[in-house]
C-alpha positions as CSV (number, residue, x, y, z in Angstrom):
1,M,0.0,0.0,0.0
2,A,1.3,3.5,-0.9
3,N,1.5,6.1,1.9
4,R,0.5,9.7,0.9
5,F,2.2,12.6,2.5
6,C,1.0,16.2,2.2
7,L,2.9,19.3,3.4
8,N,2.9,23.0,2.9
9,P,4.6,24.1,-0.3
10,V,6.5,26.8,1.8
11,S,7.0,27.4,5.5
12,Y,9.1,29.9,7.4
13,H,10.4,29.2,10.9
14,G,11.9,31.1,13.8
15,Y,11.9,34.6,15.1
16,G,11.2,37.1,12.3
17,A,9.4,34.6,10.1
18,I,6.4,36.9,9.6
19,D,8.7,39.5,8.0
20,S,8.5,37.4,4.8
21,I,4.7,37.8,4.4
22,V,4.8,40.8,2.1
23,T,7.3,39.1,-0.2
24,E,5.0,36.0,-0.4
25,I,1.9,38.1,-1.1
26,E,3.5,40.1,-3.8
27,S,5.1,37.1,-5.4
28,H,1.7,35.5,-5.7
29,H,0.2,38.7,-7.1
30,F,-2.7,38.6,-4.7
31,K,-5.1,41.5,-4.8
32,K,-6.9,41.6,-1.5
33,G,-6.9,39.5,1.6
34,L,-9.5,38.5,4.2
35,L,-7.7,38.4,7.6
36,C,-9.4,35.8,9.8
37,T,-8.8,36.1,13.6
38,D,-10.5,36.4,17.0
39,P,-11.4,39.5,19.1
40,G,-8.8,38.7,21.7
41,L,-5.9,38.9,19.3
42,I,-7.2,42.2,18.0
43,K,-7.6,43.6,21.5
44,F,-4.1,42.6,22.7
45,K,-2.6,43.9,19.4
46,V,-1.1,40.6,18.4
47,V,-2.6,41.0,14.9
48,D,-0.8,44.4,14.7
49,N,2.5,42.5,14.2
50,V,1.1,41.5,10.8
51,T,-1.2,44.4,9.8
52,R,1.6,47.0,10.2
53,L,3.6,45.0,7.6
54,L,0.7,44.9,5.2
55,D,-0.1,48.6,5.7
56,A,3.6,49.7,5.2
57,A,3.5,47.8,1.9
58,G,0.2,49.2,0.8
59,L,-1.5,45.8,0.6
60,A,-5.3,45.7,0.7
61,Y,-7.2,43.6,3.3
62,E,-10.3,43.4,5.4
63,I,-10.6,41.7,8.8
64,Y,-13.1,39.1,10.0
65,D,-12.7,38.8,13.7
66,G,-15.8,37.0,14.9
67,I,-14.3,33.6,15.3
68,K,-15.1,31.7,18.5
69,P,-12.6,29.4,20.5
70,N,-14.5,26.4,19.1
71,P,-15.5,27.8,15.7
72,T,-19.1,27.1,14.6
73,I,-21.0,26.6,11.4
74,E,-22.2,30.1,11.7
75,N,-18.6,31.4,11.9
76,V,-17.9,29.7,8.7
77,Q,-21.0,31.0,7.0
78,E,-20.3,34.6,8.2
79,G,-16.7,34.2,6.9
80,V,-17.8,33.1,3.5
81,E,-20.0,36.1,3.2
82,A,-17.2,38.4,4.4
83,F,-14.8,36.9,1.8
84,K,-17.3,37.5,-1.0
85,K,-18.2,41.0,0.2
86,A,-14.6,42.0,0.5
87,G,-13.8,40.8,-3.0
88,A,-10.9,38.9,-1.5
89,D,-8.8,36.4,-3.5
90,Y,-6.8,35.0,-0.5
91,L,-7.0,34.5,3.2
92,I,-4.6,35.3,6.1
93,A,-5.4,33.2,9.2
94,I,-3.9,34.5,12.4
95,G,-4.6,32.6,15.6
96,G,-4.8,29.2,17.0
97,G,-6.6,26.2,15.5
98,S,-9.9,28.1,15.6
99,A,-8.8,30.8,13.2
100,M,-7.1,28.5,10.8
101,D,-9.9,25.9,10.9
102,T,-12.4,28.6,10.1
103,A,-10.2,30.0,7.2
104,K,-9.9,26.5,5.8
105,A,-13.6,26.0,5.7
106,I,-14.2,29.5,4.2
107,G,-11.5,28.8,1.6
108,I,-12.9,25.4,0.6
109,I,-16.5,26.8,0.2
110,A,-15.3,29.8,-1.7
111,T,-13.8,27.6,-4.5
112,N,-16.3,24.7,-4.0
113,P,-19.7,26.4,-3.6
114,E,-21.6,23.2,-3.9
115,F,-20.4,22.5,-0.3
116,A,-22.1,25.7,1.1
117,D,-23.8,23.4,3.6
118,V,-20.9,23.3,6.0
119,R,-22.1,19.9,7.4
120,S,-21.5,18.4,4.0
121,L,-17.7,18.8,4.5
122,E,-17.6,16.3,7.4
123,G,-15.2,13.4,6.9
124,V,-13.4,13.1,3.6
125,A,-15.4,15.4,1.4
126,P,-15.1,15.0,-2.4
127,T,-14.1,18.6,-3.1
128,K,-12.7,19.2,-6.6
129,N,-10.8,22.4,-6.2
130,P,-8.0,23.7,-3.9
131,C,-9.3,26.2,-1.4
132,A,-8.7,29.9,-1.8
133,P,-5.1,30.5,-0.9
134,I,-4.3,30.7,2.8
135,L,-1.4,32.2,4.5
136,A,-1.3,30.8,8.0
137,I,0.2,32.4,11.1
138,P,-0.2,30.5,14.3
139,T,-0.3,32.3,17.7
140,T,-0.3,29.1,19.7
141,A,2.1,26.2,19.8
142,G,-0.3,23.3,19.6
143,T,-2.8,22.6,16.8
144,A,-0.3,22.7,13.9
145,A,-3.4,23.6,11.7
146,E,-1.0,25.5,9.5
147,V,0.5,22.3,8.2
148,T,-2.5,19.8,8.4
149,I,-5.2,18.7,6.0
150,N,-7.7,18.7,8.9
151,Y,-10.1,21.1,10.4
152,V,-12.8,20.9,13.1
153,I,-16.1,22.7,13.2
154,T,-18.7,22.8,16.0
155,D,-22.3,22.1,15.2
156,V,-24.0,24.0,18.0
157,E,-27.5,22.8,17.0
158,K,-26.5,19.1,17.5
159,S,-23.9,19.7,20.3
160,R,-21.1,18.0,18.4
161,K,-17.9,18.7,16.6
162,F,-17.1,17.2,13.3
163,V,-13.8,16.6,11.7
164,C,-13.1,17.5,8.0
165,V,-10.2,15.9,6.2
166,D,-9.2,17.4,2.8
167,P,-5.9,17.8,1.1
168,H,-7.4,20.8,-0.8
169,D,-7.5,22.9,2.5
170,M,-3.7,23.0,3.0
171,P,-2.3,26.6,3.6
172,I,0.1,27.5,0.8
173,V,2.5,29.3,3.2
174,A,3.0,29.0,6.9
175,F,4.8,31.5,9.1
176,I,5.8,29.8,12.4
177,D,7.1,32.8,14.3
178,P,7.5,32.5,18.1
179,T,7.1,36.3,18.3
180,M,3.4,35.7,17.5
181,M,3.2,33.2,20.4
182,S,4.8,35.3,23.0
183,S,1.6,36.7,24.4
184,M,0.2,33.3,25.3
185,P,-0.7,33.1,29.0
186,K,0.7,30.2,31.0
187,G,-2.5,28.2,30.9
188,L,-2.8,28.4,27.1
189,T,0.8,27.6,26.7
190,A,0.3,24.5,28.8
191,S,-2.9,23.2,27.1
192,T,-1.9,23.9,23.5
193,G,1.5,22.3,24.3
194,M,-0.1,19.2,25.6
195,D,-2.4,19.1,22.6
196,A,0.7,19.0,20.4
197,L,2.1,16.2,22.5
198,T,-1.2,14.3,22.1
199,H,-0.9,14.7,18.3
200,A,2.6,13.3,18.4
201,I,1.8,10.3,20.7
202,E,-1.5,9.4,18.9
203,G,0.2,9.8,15.6
204,L,3.0,7.5,16.7
205,I,0.6,4.6,17.6
206,T,-2.2,5.1,15.1
207,K,-3.1,2.4,12.6
208,G,-1.7,4.4,9.7
209,A,1.7,5.1,11.3
210,W,4.8,4.2,9.3
211,E,8.6,4.8,9.2
212,L,8.5,8.4,8.0
213,S,5.7,9.5,10.4
214,D,7.4,7.7,13.3
215,C,10.6,9.8,12.7
216,L,8.6,13.0,12.8
217,H,6.5,12.0,15.9
218,L,9.5,10.9,18.0
219,E,11.3,14.1,17.2
220,A,8.2,16.1,18.0
221,I,7.8,14.2,21.4
222,K,11.5,15.0,22.1
223,L,11.1,18.7,21.2
224,I,7.9,19.2,23.2
225,S,8.9,17.3,26.3
226,H,12.2,19.2,26.4
227,N,10.7,22.7,25.8
228,L,7.2,22.8,27.2
229,R,8.3,23.5,30.8
230,S,10.5,26.4,29.8
231,A,7.9,27.8,27.4
232,Y,5.4,27.6,30.3
233,A,7.9,29.7,32.3
234,G,7.9,32.2,29.5
235,E,11.5,31.5,28.3
236,K,12.4,32.5,24.7
237,E,14.2,29.3,23.8
238,G,11.3,27.2,25.1
239,R,8.9,29.2,22.9
240,E,11.0,28.6,19.9
241,G,11.4,24.9,20.6
242,M,7.6,24.5,21.1
243,A,6.9,26.3,17.9
244,L,9.0,23.8,16.0
245,G,7.8,20.8,17.9
246,Q,4.1,21.3,17.4
247,Y,4.7,21.9,13.6
248,V,6.7,18.7,13.3
249,A,3.9,16.8,15.1
250,G,1.5,18.3,12.6
251,M,3.6,17.2,9.7
252,G,3.1,13.6,10.9
253,F,-0.4,13.2,12.3
254,S,-2.0,15.1,9.5
255,N,-1.0,12.3,7.2
256,V,-1.6,9.2,9.4
257,G,-4.4,10.1,11.8
258,L,-5.1,10.3,15.5
259,G,-7.1,8.1,17.9
260,I,-9.3,7.7,21.0
261,V,-8.0,10.8,22.9
262,H,-9.0,13.2,20.3
263,S,-12.3,11.4,19.7
264,M,-13.2,11.6,23.3
265,A,-12.0,15.2,23.6
266,H,-14.1,16.6,20.8
267,P,-17.4,16.0,22.5
268,L,-16.2,17.6,25.6
269,S,-15.5,20.8,23.7
270,A,-18.8,20.7,21.8
271,L,-21.0,20.0,24.8
272,Y,-19.3,21.9,27.6
273,D,-17.1,24.3,25.6
274,T,-14.0,22.7,27.3
275,P,-10.8,24.1,25.7
276,H,-9.6,21.4,23.3
277,G,-6.1,21.3,24.7
278,V,-7.3,20.9,28.2
279,A,-9.6,18.0,27.2
280,C,-6.8,16.2,25.4
281,S,-4.3,16.7,28.2
282,I,-6.7,15.2,30.8
283,L,-7.5,12.3,28.6
284,L,-4.0,11.5,27.3
285,P,-2.6,9.3,30.1
286,T,-5.9,7.3,30.3
287,G,-6.0,6.8,26.5
288,M,-2.3,5.7,26.6
289,K,-3.2,3.1,29.2
290,F,-6.1,1.8,27.2
291,N,-4.0,1.4,24.1
292,A,-0.8,0.2,25.7
293,E,-1.2,-3.5,24.9
294,Y,-1.5,-2.7,21.2
295,T,1.5,-0.5,20.7
296,G,4.4,-3.1,20.4
297,T,7.7,-1.5,21.4
298,K,6.6,2.1,20.6
299,Y,6.2,3.2,24.2
300,R,9.9,2.3,24.8
301,E,10.9,4.8,22.1
302,L,8.3,7.3,23.4
303,A,9.8,7.1,26.9
304,R,13.3,7.4,25.5
305,A,12.3,10.6,23.5
306,M,10.9,12.0,26.8
307,G,14.2,11.5,28.5
308,V,13.5,8.4,30.5
309,E,16.8,6.7,31.3
310,G,17.4,2.9,31.2
311,V,14.6,2.0,29.0
312,D,16.6,-0.8,27.3
313,S,16.9,-2.7,30.5
314,M,13.1,-2.4,31.3
315,S,10.5,-5.0,30.7
316,V,7.6,-4.2,28.3
317,E,5.4,-3.5,31.3
318,E,8.0,-1.2,32.9
319,Y,8.7,1.0,29.8
320,R,5.0,1.3,29.1
321,A,4.4,2.5,32.6
322,A,7.4,4.8,32.4
323,A,6.1,6.4,29.2
324,I,2.7,7.1,30.7
325,E,4.2,8.4,33.9
326,A,6.5,10.8,32.0
327,V,3.5,12.2,30.2
328,S,1.5,12.5,33.4
329,K,4.4,14.3,35.1
330,L,4.8,16.8,32.3
331,S,1.1,17.5,32.3
332,Q,1.1,18.1,36.1
333,D,4.2,20.3,35.9
334,V,2.5,22.7,33.6
335,G,-0.7,22.8,35.7
336,I,-3.1,20.7,33.8
337,P,-6.0,19.2,35.8
338,T,-5.8,15.5,36.4
339,N,-9.5,14.6,36.0
340,L,-12.9,15.6,34.6
341,K,-14.6,16.4,37.9
342,G,-16.8,19.4,37.4
343,I,-16.9,18.9,33.6
344,V,-18.6,15.7,32.7
345,K,-22.2,15.0,33.9
346,E,-23.3,11.4,34.5
347,E,-26.5,11.9,32.4
348,D,-24.4,12.9,29.4
349,L,-22.1,9.8,29.3
350,S,-24.1,7.9,26.7
351,F,-24.2,10.9,24.4
352,L,-20.5,11.6,24.8
353,A,-19.6,8.0,24.1
354,D,-21.8,7.9,21.0
355,S,-20.2,11.1,19.8
356,A,-16.7,9.8,20.4
357,L,-17.3,6.6,18.6
358,A,-18.7,8.5,15.6
359,D,-15.7,10.9,15.5
360,A,-13.5,10.6,12.4
361,C,-10.4,10.3,14.6
362,M,-11.5,7.1,16.2
363,G,-10.8,5.0,13.1
364,G,-7.1,5.5,13.6
365,N,-7.0,4.1,17.1
366,P,-4.9,0.9,17.5
367,I,-8.0,-0.9,18.9
368,A,-11.7,-0.2,18.3
369,P,-13.3,0.4,21.7
370,T,-16.9,-0.5,22.6
371,K,-19.4,2.1,23.9
372,E,-19.2,0.5,27.3
373,Q,-15.4,1.0,27.3
374,V,-15.6,4.6,26.3
375,I,-18.1,5.3,29.0
376,A,-15.8,3.5,31.5
377,L,-12.9,5.7,30.4
378,Y,-14.9,8.9,31.0
379,K,-16.1,7.7,34.3
380,S,-12.6,6.8,35.5
381,L,-11.7,10.4,35.3
382,M,-14.8,11.7,37.1
C-alpha cells in the first residue's frame, strides 16, 4: 500500500518569520486578503504585528474577527459572506486552530460552492478544487493547523464537533514565528503544548503510522517534552522549541491520523465548551493506558524521547508504565487538571460515548473500543 504525504509548499520558521509575508503576497500577485482572527488577538494587538507590515507595503485587506474558540458553522457562513463582500482572493489566518480551521472551511467553500452546507464537509469530502489560498500564522504552539489537512467545526444545534479531512485545504504558506506566540498566558501555553504532545503520541501509535511518520513524531515528542516547561515559564528558547515541535507533530499526524483521545476530547468541547487542549491533556494518560497493549515497542521509544533513562533494561510493562508516567508528570508540571470532575455530567455519558465513537479520529486508534469501554474511560476520570 502506498503512503501519501501532504505538506505546505512553503513554511518559514523562527523569530522574524512573519517579515517574509509581504514578499509572499507580492510574489503570488494577490489583490486583497481577508484576515481571519478572533477578538482577543485584535484587543491585545497581536494582529498588529502583521497588519503593520501589510499597511507599510500598501496591501489591501479586510478583517473578519468574529471567530469563537470552538468555531461554529455560523462562523464559517459569516466568513464566506465576508470573503465575498470584500472581493478577496486569498485569506490570512492569524490565531490558534480556531482561526485556521475557520479559514480552511471558508476557503474550501469559496472555491467549491456546492459545499455551502458546512455539514457536507464532514469526513473526507469529495471537493474538486484547492481552497482559496491561505497564509497561516499560528499564535499558539499546539494545533499545527497551518500544516495539516484537517479542520474541526462545531455544530451548535447538534452539540457536536465534526472533523473534516481534505488535502485541498492546506495553507500554501505557513509562518511559524515565536514572536506571534509570546503573548500566550501560561494556561494556554500548557494546554496547547499538551495538545501538540497528544498529536505526536497518537500519531506514533495510530493504525496508519509508518517509518516516515514515526521519525517525525518521535522528534516532536522530544522537542515538546524538552521545551514545554521552559515555554510555560515564558522563556524565549522554550517558545521557539515548542513552535517547531508542534509543527513537526502536525507534519506527521495530518498524514496518518489520530485516535481515541481526540475522539473523546471533541465531544467535551462541543457539549461543555471545554478548551480542546485541556480536554486532550486530561484524557491522554488514560488513553495511553487503554492502548498500551496494542503498541508493540513504541512506548519504549516514546519514553526514550521524553528523557526516561534505562529503557533498554526495562520489561515491556515497565517501559510502558514509564512512558505514561513521564506524560503525566509533564502534564502536572504545567498545571493541567488530572480529572474531569466538574466537567462531565453522568447523564451525558451515553451521548458523549456515541459522539466519540462517531468521531473521524476514532478510526485511527490501534484498537476499536466498545461504547461501554468509552463510558468507563470517561467515568474513570470523574
